[in-house]
C-alpha positions in Angstrom: 85.8 126.3 106.1 84.6 129.3 108.5 83.5 132.4 106.5 85.8 135.5 107.8 86.3 139.3 107.3 89.6 140.3 105.7 92.7 140.2 108.7 96.2 139.8 108.7 96.1 136.0 109.0 95.5 135.7 104.9 98.3 137.9 104.2 100.6 136.1 106.7 100.7 132.9 104.7 101.5 134.8 101.5 104.5 136.8 103.5 105.6 133.3 105.3 105.4 131.6 101.7 107.4 134.4 99.8 110.1 135.0 102.6 111.1 130.8 102.3 110.9 130.8 98.3 113.1 134.0 98.8 115.3 132.2 101.1 115.7 128.7 99.0 116.6 130.8 96.2 119.2 133.0 98.0 120.5 129.7 99.5 120.8 127.5 96.7 122.5 130.4 94.3 125.2 131.0 96.9 125.4 127.1 97.9 126.0 126.5 93.8 129.6 125.7 94.2 129.2 123.4 96.8 125.7 121.5 95.0 128.1 121.2 92.2 130.9 120.4 94.1 128.7 116.8 95.5 126.9 115.9 92.7 130.4 116.0 90.8 132.1 113.6 93.6 129.6 111.3 92.9 130.0 111.5 89.3 127.0 113.6 87.8 128.5 114.2 84.4 126.6 115.1 81.1 126.1 111.8 80.3 124.0 111.1 83.5 122.2 114.7 83.4 121.0 113.3 79.9 120.3 110.0 81.0 118.1 111.6 84.1 116.2 113.7 81.6 115.5 110.8 79.3 113.6 109.4 82.2 112.2 112.5 82.8 110.6 112.9 79.2 109.6 109.0 79.1 107.9 110.1 82.5 106.3 113.2 80.4 105.6 111.6 77.1 103.9 108.2 79.1 101.5 111.0 80.8 100.4 112.6 78.1 100.0 109.5 75.7 98.0 107.2 78.4 96.5 109.7 80.8 93.5 112.0 80.3 94.0 115.2 82.2 91.0 114.7 84.8 89.7 116.6 88.3 89.7 113.8 90.8 89.1 115.4 93.9 86.9 118.4 91.9 86.0 120.2 95.4 89.7 121.2 96.5 90.9 121.6 93.0 88.1 124.3 92.7 89.3 125.5 95.7 93.1 125.8 94.9 92.4 127.4 91.6 90.2 130.2 93.1 92.8 130.8 95.6 95.1 131.1 93.2 93.3 133.7 91.7 93.0 135.5 94.7 96.7 135.5 95.5 97.1 136.8 91.9 94.3 139.6 92.4 94.9 140.5 96.2 97.5 138.8 97.4 95.1 136.8 99.9 95.4 133.5 100.3 91.9 132.4 100.8 89.1 132.0 98.4 86.6 135.0 98.0 83.4 135.0 98.4 82.3 138.6 98.0 84.7 141.8 96.6 85.8 143.2 93.9 89.3 142.4 90.9 91.6 144.4 93.3 89.7 143.5 97.1 87.5 140.8 99.3 85.4 141.5 101.9 84.9 137.5 103.1 86.9 134.7 102.3 87.5 131.6 103.7 90.8 129.9 104.5 90.9 126.2 103.4 92.4 123.8 105.7 95.1 123.5 102.8 96.1 127.4 103.3 98.6 128.3 100.1 101.0 126.1 98.8 99.7 124.3 96.3 97.4 127.5 95.4 100.5 129.7 95.1 102.0 127.0 92.8 98.5 127.2 90.3 99.1 131.2 90.8 102.9 130.8 89.5 101.5 128.7 86.7 98.4 130.9 85.9 101.2 134.3 85.9 102.7 132.2 83.5 100.9 130.0 80.9 97.5 132.6 81.6 94.4 131.4 83.5 92.8 128.4 82.1 92.4 124.8 83.4 95.1 123.5 81.9 97.6 126.1 83.0 96.6 123.9 86.4 97.0 120.8 85.1 100.3 121.5 83.4 101.5 123.5 86.5 101.1 120.2 88.6 102.7 118.6 85.5 105.5 120.2 85.9 105.7 119.6 89.8 105.3 115.7 89.1 108.1 116.1 86.6 110.8 117.7 89.1 109.9 114.9 91.7 110.9 112.7 89.1 114.0 114.4 88.5 114.8 114.7 92.1 114.4 111.1 93.2 117.3 110.6 91.5 119.4 113.8 92.4 118.0 112.3 96.5 118.9 108.7 95.8 122.5 110.4 94.2 123.8 112.2 97.3 122.2 109.2 99.8 124.1 106.4 97.9 126.8 107.7 96.0 125.7 105.4 93.2 124.3 106.8 89.6 123.3 103.8 89.2 120.8 103.8 91.8 120.2 107.2 91.4 118.4 105.9 87.7 116.8 102.9 88.6 114.9 104.7 91.6 114.1 107.5 89.4 112.6 105.3 86.7 110.9 103.5 89.4 109.1 106.6 90.4 108.5 107.6 86.8 106.7 104.3 86.3 104.9 103.9 89.0 100.8 104.1 88.1 100.0 106.5 91.4 102.5 109.2 89.7 100.9 109.2 86.0 97.2 108.9 87.5 97.9 112.0 90.1 100.1 113.8 87.6 98.0 116.6 86.8 95.1 116.8 89.0 95.6 120.1 91.0 95.9 118.6 94.8 98.3 119.3 97.2 99.8 115.8 97.8 101.6 116.0 94.4 102.9 119.4 95.5 104.3 118.3 98.8 105.8 115.2 97.3 108.2 117.5 94.9 109.2 120.1 97.5 109.7 117.2 100.2 112.1 115.7 97.7 113.5 119.3 97.1 113.9 119.3 100.9 115.3 116.2 101.6 118.4 116.6 98.5 119.0 120.6 100.4 119.1 118.5 103.7 121.7 115.8 101.9 123.8 118.6 100.5 124.1 120.5 103.9 125.4 116.9 105.1 127.9 116.8 103.2 129.1 120.0 103.0 127.7 121.7 106.5 128.4 125.0 105.1 127.0 128.3 106.3 124.7 128.8 102.8 124.1 124.8 102.5 122.8 125.2 106.0 120.3 128.2 105.0 119.4 126.1 102.0 118.2 123.0 104.4 116.6 125.4 106.6 114.5 127.5 104.2 113.5 124.5 101.3 112.2 122.9 104.4 110.3 126.5 105.4 108.7 126.3 102.0 107.8 122.7 102.2 106.4 122.8 105.5 103.5 125.2 103.6 102.7 123.0 100.8 100.6 121.2 103.2 99.2 121.0 106.8 100.4 117.6 106.9 104.1 118.6 105.7 104.8 120.3 109.2 105.7 116.0 109.9 108.6 116.9 108.0 110.0 119.3 110.4 110.4 116.1 112.8 111.6 113.7 109.8 113.9 115.7 107.6 115.8 116.4 110.9 115.6 113.0 112.1 117.0 111.5 108.6 119.8 114.6 109.0 120.8 113.5 112.6 120.4 109.5 111.3 123.2 109.8 108.4 125.5 112.0 110.5 128.9 111.0 111.2 128.6 107.1 112.6 126.0 106.8 115.1 123.0 108.7 116.4 124.5 109.4 119.5 127.5 110.5 118.0 126.0 112.7 115.3 123.7 114.4 118.2 126.9 115.6 119.7 128.7 116.4 116.9 126.2 118.9 115.6 126.0 120.4 119.2 129.3 121.0 119.2 128.4 122.6 115.6 125.6 124.8 117.4 128.1 125.9 120.1 130.5 127.0 117.4 127.9 128.9 115.6 126.0 130.2 118.4 127.1 134.3 118.0 127.6 133.5 114.2 125.8 137.0 113.0 124.4 135.4 109.9 123.9 132.2 111.2 121.5 133.9 113.9 119.7 135.8 111.0 118.9 133.0 109.2 117.0 131.5 111.8 115.3 134.4 113.0 114.1 134.8 109.1 113.5 131.4 109.0 111.3 131.7 112.2 109.2 134.4 110.8 108.4 132.5 107.8 107.5 129.3 109.2 105.8 130.6 112.0 102.1 131.5 110.1 101.6 127.7 109.0 102.9 126.5 112.5 100.3 128.5 114.1 97.7 127.7 111.4 98.7 123.7 111.9 98.2 123.8 115.2 94.5 125.3 115.0 94.0 122.6 112.8 95.1 119.7 114.7 93.1 120.8 118.0 90.1 122.5 116.3 90.3 121.3 112.7 87.7 118.6 111.7 88.5 117.9 108.4 85.1 116.3 107.5 85.0 113.4 109.7 81.7 114.0 111.4 79.3 111.3 110.5 81.7 109.6 108.0 81.7 105.8 107.7 85.0 104.3 108.0 85.0 100.5 105.6 86.8 98.0 107.7 89.1 96.9 105.1 90.2 93.7 107.1 86.4 92.5 107.0 84.2 94.1 104.7 81.2 93.3 106.6 81.8 95.8 108.8 82.1 99.7 109.2 82.7 102.2 111.9 81.7 105.6 112.6 85.0 108.0 112.7 85.1 109.3 116.0 87.5 111.8 114.8 89.7 112.6 112.5 92.7 110.6 113.3 92.8 107.9 115.6 93.3 104.0 116.6 90.1 102.5 115.5 90.7 104.4 112.3 93.9 102.6 111.5 92.8 99.3 112.7 89.8 99.9 110.0 92.5 100.9 107.0 95.9 99.0 107.9 94.6 96.1 105.5 94.0 98.1 102.5 96.8 100.5 102.9 99.0 96.8 103.4 97.9 94.8 100.4 98.1 98.1 97.9 101.2 97.6 98.3 100.8 93.9 96.8 98.4 95.4 93.7 95.1 94.0 95.5 93.3 96.9 94.5 94.0 96.9 90.8 90.1 96.1 89.3 89.1 99.5 91.2 92.0 101.0 89.2 94.1 102.0 92.8 97.5 100.0 91.5 101.1 99.3 92.3 103.0 96.7 90.4 103.9 93.9 92.8 107.5 93.8 91.0 107.8 97.1 92.3 107.3 96.5 95.8 109.1 92.8 95.3 112.4 95.1 94.4 111.7 97.4 97.2 111.2 94.7 100.1 114.4 93.1 98.6 116.3 96.6 98.3 115.4 97.2 102.3 116.6 93.7 103.5 120.0 94.5 100.9 120.8 97.8 102.7 120.8 95.8 106.4 123.1 92.9 105.1 125.0 95.2 103.1 125.7 97.7 106.0 123.3 100.6 105.1 121.5 100.3 107.8 121.9 104.1 108.6 120.2 105.1 105.1 117.8 102.4 105.9 116.2 103.8 109.2 116.5 107.2 107.4 114.1 105.8 104.4 112.0 104.0 107.0 111.5 106.7 109.3 110.4 108.6 106.2 108.1 106.1 104.8 106.7 105.0 108.2 105.5 108.7 109.5 103.1 109.0 106.5 102.1 105.1 106.2 101.1 105.7 110.0 99.8 108.9 109.5 97.5 108.6 107.0 96.4 104.9 107.9 94.9 106.7 111.2 93.4 109.2 109.0 89.6 108.4 108.9 89.8 109.2 105.0 93.2 107.9 104.6 92.6 104.2 103.1 93.7 103.4 99.4 89.9 102.8 98.4 88.1 105.5 100.4 87.1 107.9 97.5 90.2 109.0 95.4 92.0 108.5 98.4 95.1 106.8 97.1 96.2 110.2 96.4 98.1 109.8 99.7 100.5 107.1 98.9 102.4 109.8 96.6 104.0 110.5 100.2 105.1 107.3 100.1 106.2 106.6 96.4 109.6 107.8 96.8 111.0 106.2 99.4 109.6 103.1 97.8 111.4 103.4 94.6 114.5 104.5 96.2 114.2 101.4 98.1 113.5 99.4 94.7 116.3 101.1 93.0 118.7 99.9 95.7 117.3 96.1 95.4 117.7 96.1 91.7 121.0 97.5 91.7 122.2 94.6 94.4 120.4 91.9 91.9 122.3 93.6 89.0 125.9 94.0 91.1 124.9 90.1 92.0 124.8 89.0 88.8 128.2 90.6 87.6 132.1 89.6 88.4 133.2 91.8 91.7 135.3 94.2 90.3 135.2 98.0 91.2 133.7 100.2 88.1 133.2 103.7 88.5 130.4 103.9 90.8 132.4 102.4 93.4 135.1 105.1 93.1 132.5 107.7 93.3 130.8 106.3 96.4 134.5 106.1 98.1 
């Protein structure tokens, strides 16, 4: 962080995230009938809404009974909370070093400029300024992530049982329970990424102007949650292209045709203009961080996880040397190799996930397999190549939050396949709704 005088940048972040939020809310209201139609087509009735809520409540009860709220990444947590207060008092997306209650004369922009702090500011506004208000805000976001895992899996596969099982796996995942309350940006990015993917899937099914706006503005909102979230600006459109139509090339051709048909659609052009204005501050900042940001790698030692006798000195934040050092720990994490260090992933969850991926290939759900696979691999590769990206580097197994939804959906599909194999072949309600 570098101390700077007040300028336009810290206000532009606030404008960008507010514009993105407003656009998402307006588009959601305008698309409510389309959303209801899609969910209804896949059999989301009152009983299954109740089951979804029951799993969310089970997650909440487990968290309250088992996990004591703790600031796991104290330095970052304190910065986010201080920035939330500055947002409330002055509207500036930075941490104030010197100022008054209503104005700041010198502050610092953190490498995660506003997303987490914006959510904490909403929590402080509703619950009051207190450490537990910050915990409960992130706790609410973790519950939202559990619920939207269900909704995303439902719209992706059209089967309620896959959705319920996917939700159950993520609700029981240790990384979710441990990181549900600490005020880091990883849980925030997870929640908003699932919201954005759900919105993309709604647009995929309906392709109306307002569902397009919903997908667009939810993506812009997601980009503000963490600098790493700009990766979703590539991942989510790629997932859309893969899932649309019968293949990638037919999808590209169909969407080029759709763009041509709407080239002079005034509402669509206004949406794109507002989207561009809203996301520009975050894109500019992300670019500057990519070019000049250090993320504290200077002088850091990276443990060779494949050979614990060696360490390497980090030469940059992200590179192949770091990837080679971190690959073993980040791979064997999925087989519960570090439970003695309280870095846990039940091996049975991973086994169901692997079986689910294989089942998707065999059962010709290959577009879904490719979409989920790219979503998983994008963040696995980035964090493994990050100097502090090993699951045993400090408390940085929190980065696995960016992979846990994908793993849970794979596992949900795998468990549903096993259940189906054990039953007589007959058309059930899920099959009817999937058609």
